[in-house]
N, C-alpha and C positions, 0 to 999 in steps of 0.2 A: 787301089781305090782308097783304102784306109789312109795311106800316106798323103794323098791329095787333100782329103778332108782335114787332117791334122795340120797340114801346111796352110790351108786356107784359114783355119781357126787361129793359128799363130799369127798370121799376117793381120787378121782383123784385130786381135788383141794388141799388137804393136801399134797399129794405126789409132785405135781408140785411146790407148795410154798416151800417145803423143798428142792427140787432140785435147785430152783432159788436162795434161800438164801445160799446154800452151794457153788454154783458157784460164787456168788457175793463176798464171803469171799476169794475165790481163785483167781479170775480174777478182775483186776482193771478196773475202768471205762475208763481210757485213753487207755488201751490196746484194749478194745472192740471198741472204736471209731477209733483207728488206723487200726484195722482189717477191719472194715466196710469201711473206707476210701480207703484202699488198694484194697478191692474187687470192689468198685465203680470205682476207677481209672483203674484197670485191665479190667473191663468190657467196659470202654470207649475206651481203647487202642486196645482191641482185634480185632475190625473190620479193624484196620490199618495194621495188619500183612499180609504179602503176602501169598497167597495160590492159588493153581490151581483152576480156575473157570470153566474149561471145561474138559471133559473126554479126556484121552490120545488117544483113538482110535475113529475114525469116526463112527457115527451111520450108519446103512445101508442106502445107498443112494437112489436116485430117480430111476424110472424104467429104465433109460438109463445108469445104472451102468456099463455095459459091452461095451458101445460104446465109444471108445477112441477119438472120434471126438467132443464130448460134454464135457462141464465143469463138468458134473455129474459123469464122469468116476471114478471108485472107487480109482484109484491110484492118482487122482488129488485132494485129500482131503486137501492138504496144498499148492497147487500151487498158484502163483500170477504172472500173465502175459499172453501173447498170446500163444496159443498152437502151437508148432513147426510143428505138422503134418498138420496144416492149412497154413504153410508158406514154404512148400517144404521140410521139414524135416520129422522126425517120432516122435513117443512118446519118444524115447530115443536117437535120433541123431539130431544134429543141421542141418539146411539147408545149402546148398553150399554157400561159401563165409563168413561163420561165424564159430566161434570156441566155445567150451564149456567153461564156466567160470572155473577158477582154484579152486574156493571155491563154496560151495553149502549150502543150508539149507536142513533140514531133516524133515520128518513127519512119523507118524505111522498111516496107513490107514487100516480100517477093510473092508475086502471083504465079502459081504453078501453071495456070492455064496458058499464059503467054510467055512465061519465064522472064518477065521484066520486073524490075524493082521500082516501086512507087513511093513517093514522098507523101505521107499521111499526117495531117494535123488533127490532133484530138482536142476537143473543147468540152468542158463541163457545162452543163446547163444549170444556171443559178436562179435562186429566188423561189423555189418551190420545195416542198418537203420531199425527201428521197422516195423514189418509186420503188416499191417492193414487189412488183409484178414477177420479175424474173430474178434468178440469182445473179450476183455480181460477177463480171468477167475480170480476170486479172491476168493479163498476158504481158510478159516483159521481154519479148524477143528483141534483142539488140539494144536494150536499155543500157545507158551509160551510168557510171557512178554518180553520186549525188553532187559532186563538185561541178558537173555540167548541168546547170539548173534547167536549161531549155529542153533537155531530153528525159528528165526524171518525171515519172507519172504519179508517184506517191506524194502529191501535194494538194492543197486546197487551191485550185486554179480560179476559184471565185473571189480570191482576195482583192482583185482590182475592181470588182463590181460592188454596187451598193448592197445588194442582197447576197449574203454569204453562203446560204444553204445550197448544197449540191443535190440536184434531182437525178441526173443521169449523165451519160457521156456520149458524144458523137464522134464520128470519124469522117473527116473531109479529105478526099483524095485531091491533093494539090497538083500533082503531075508525075511524069516519069522521072525517076532519079537519074542524075548524070552517071555515066559508066566510067568516068575518069578515075 
């Protein structure tokens, strides 16, 4: 048995030596060093590439997922601001004396009840002093980096309106997101 193992190891050594000598005749030392350097440099630069670090849809929320008066409401997965339903408005309408921003940010929220992803458009209500009834909600589930301006919630979305003051934020469910 010992003789068979030694013979196998000798055979493997001869084959490996033959393969290495053949590749050494075909490939130069400098090209091997250039390839190793390129792999090392590529490996160092790979973490600097931009990529999405969060899932596109929100994970199932807390137990209060169906209560639209709390920050954990499923459609508030990308909201940033005071809820309008705590300031005299509703989940989708601004309170009296304010108007919806002309531009908005969007999010894709997963509703645990039916396991569907919904496209939600968030509007700031402009022209009224900030409502201080409730604490501000700041949920950034699925938010993209700042270079994708339409999905960034940390902006003054009243910039296109005449009145720049932000009173509160609404969440308008636009529809079911495509599953493609």
